[in-house]
N, C-alpha and C positions, 0 to 999 in steps of 0.2 A: 491795583487795589488788593490788599491782603484778603485771604480766605475769610477770616473772622469778620473783616469789615463788610465783605459782600453779604455774609449771612446776617450781620447786624442791621443792614439796611432794609431787611424785609419788614413790610408793614409800618415803616417809619417809627415814630415815637410810641405808637400804640403797642408795639411789641416789646417795649423796654421792660427790663426786670422790675423797676420800681412801680410801673403802672400795674403789672400783674400782682405784685405783692400788696399794693394798696387795695386792689379789688378783692383779693383773696382774704386778707385780714378784715377789711371792712364788711364783706358779706358775712363772714363768720360772726363778727361782733354784733351785727344787727340782731341776730337770733339769740346770742348768748346774753347780750345786754337786755334784751326783752325778757329773758328768764329772770334776770336780776330785778328788773322793774316790776315784774308780776309777782315776784317772791315765790316762784315755783322751784322745787327741787328736781334734779335730773333723774331721780328714781321715781318720779311721778309720771303719769302717762303723757301729759303735756310737756313736761320737762324733757322726757326722753326724745320726743319729736324735735324739740328745739335743739337738743344736743346733737342729734344725728344730722339734722339739716346744716347746722353750723360746721360739723365735722366734714361734711361733704363739700363745703364751699371751695377749699383749695383745689381739690381734684376736679370738680366740675368747671371751675374757672380755668384750670390748666388745660382741659380738653378744649374749651371754647377758644382760648388764646392760641392753641396749636392750629386750629382751623382758621383763625383770623390771620395768623402770621405766616404759616408755612404753605407751600404748594403741595401737590399730591405726593411728591417724594418725601417731603418732611412729615406729612401726615402718616404715610405708610411706615416711615422710620419710627414714629412715635408708637404705633400699635405693635410693631415688631419688638420694640424695647419692653413693652408691657407683657407680651405673651411668649416670647422666644427664650426658653431655658438655656439654649446652647450658648447664648451670650455670656452666661455666668461661668460655665465650665466647672469641672469637678474640683479643681484646686481652690477656686474662690468660693465655691459652695462650702467646702471644708472650713475656710476662713470665716465665712458668715456664721456658721454654726458654732465654731469653737471660740471665737473671740468674746461674744457676750457671756457664754457659759464660763469661760476662763476668768473673765474679770470678776464674776460673782464668786467663784471658788477662791481666787486669790485674795479678794477682799475679806472673805471669811477666814482664811488662813492668817492673814495679817492681823485680823481682830483677835484671834487666839494668841498669836505671838505677843500682842500688846496687852494681854491679860483680860481680854473680853470673853464673852460667851461663845463667840464663833458664829458660823452660819446656822440658820434654822429654816425649816420648811415653811412655805407659805400656807395660808389657811386652806386653800384649795387642795393642797397635797395632803394635809393632815386629815381632811374630811373624805379623801378619796377612798379609803378602805371601807368606810361606812356607806358612802354613796358615790359610785363612779361618776355620776353626773356633776359632782361638785366642781370639777375642773372646767366645766363648760363655760360658766360666766367669765372666768379668767381667760380662757382661750378666745372667747368671743371678743372681749374688749382688748385683747392683745393683738388680734388680727384685723379687726374692722377698721380702726383708725388709720393704720398704715395704708390700707387699700384706698381709703377715701382721701387721705392727705397726699400720698406720694405721687399720684398722677399730676399733681401741681408742683409741689416743692422740688422734687427731682425730675419729674416728667417734663416740666417746662422751665421753672425759674432758674435752676442751677445752670443749664445750658446758656441762658441769656447772661447770667452773671459772669460765667467763665469766658464770654466773649470780650469782657472789659477788664476782668480782674484775674489774678493768679488763682489757682485752685484753693490755696489757703485763705486768701482774702475773700473769695466768693463764699467759701464755707462759713467764715466768721460772720459775714453780712447776713447770709441766709439763716445762720444759727441764731443770731440776735433777734431777727424778725420772727423766727419760729418760736423762740422762747416767749417773746412778748405776745404772740398770738394766743398763748395759753392763759394770759392774765385773768380774763373774766371767770375762768373756772375756779379761781381761788375765792370767789364770792358767791358761789352757787352750791347749796347743799346737795349731797348725794354724789359728789365727785371726790376722787382721791386727793386732788389739790386742796379742796376745802376741808374735807373731813380728817385727812391724815397729815397734811402738811401745814396749811394755814398761810396767810399772807404776811410777808415781811419777817417771817421767822428764819432761823438758820437753815431749816429745811427748804424754805422758799428759795433762798439764794443758791443753795447747792443744786436744787432742781434746775434753776434758770441757767447757771453756768454749765451744768451737766449737759443740757440740751445743745449748747454751743459746741462742746467737745464732741458730742455724738454727731453733730452736723459735719465736723471735719472727718471723722471716721467714715461716715457715709459717703462723702465725696471720694475718699480714697478707694472704697470698694466700687463706687459708680464708675470712676475713671478707668479702673482696671478690669471692668466687666463689659466693655463696649457700651457704656451708658445704659446698663440694664436697669430699668425701673422694676421689673419683676424681682431681680436680686435684692433691690433696696426694700421692697415690700416685705420680702422674707426676712431680711436683716432687721428692719424696724420692728416687725412683729415678734421676732425671736428675742430681741432685746427686752421688749415688754413682757413676754411670757417668762423668760428666765428670771426677770426681776420679781415676778409673782411667785415663782417656784422657790427661789433661794433668797431668803431675807438676810441682809447684811447691813452694817452701819452705813448710813448715807455718806459721811465724809470719806471713808475709805473707798467706797464704791465709785463715787464721782472723781476722786483723786486719781484712781487707776485709769479712768477714761482719759484724763488729761495726760497721764504718763504715756498712754497709747498715742495720743496726738503728738507728743514730743518725739516719740520713736518714729512715727510715720514721717514727720517733717525731716527728721535727721537722716533717715534711710532713703526716702523717695523724693525729697525736695518739696519746697513750698510751691513751686511754679505749677507742676502738673500732678504731683503725688503718684507718678508712674515712672517707668523707665524711659518713656518717650519724651521728646523735647517739647511737644505741644499737647495740650489737652484734646481729647476727642470732641469733635464738633458735630452739629446737625448737618445733613447733606446740603450742598450748595443749592440755591434756587435755580430752577431750570433756566436755560438761556432763552431769551425771547426769540 
């Protein structure tokens, strides 16, 4: 039996990637659809509670599935991936910090070359000189969702997907589900998706396909950092924060993420997105 087959047999069908994704998305939508039904905004007290509980569903579900599926070695591996910075290493920390910033800057330069106004500072930056606390809301919403989400998306689901699929295929599957997970937000006031983007607009489609591209880039970093969930939390949060700092046209911004995907696949390959022949896996279950 191959290593990936031995790992995939843990907990039977309960541990399947599609079971986890169904639970994670379903649990989130229970609270977000409740907000739609009640007609509450997410900038209200009740709305904020429903938003945060829904945001936490992927991560909480991920932790639950880790304890259902893996033995003590797998559970210890999970928490090490969440807390151990040495998995990332200096080289990949630089990649994590430079890639999102570089994409924002390049999108702004491209906009200038095409006759646009170029990049501009986000609202939090422009207000920073008057009130240093103005960046706190942007920082809060840039960092909290990655912590709540990534314990599940990459902490659990990506490993299970890569037992069955190549790194690229796993990324695309997870990216599509991740994009669809956001759907209720387009119908709830007080969210970026509702207030700034809107449902079925050009911005909506750019947002959705952009998440799929980001999913591929995240897998690339994940597989090259010994499956570091901590590294992915930093990457996800930094993507959010740099998008708040540097405002550029959406078509150019999301197009550059897809350019990065093409480069990643061309240079590192679709199978693993690493120099290795196999993707990194969770530890084998203990022998009986």
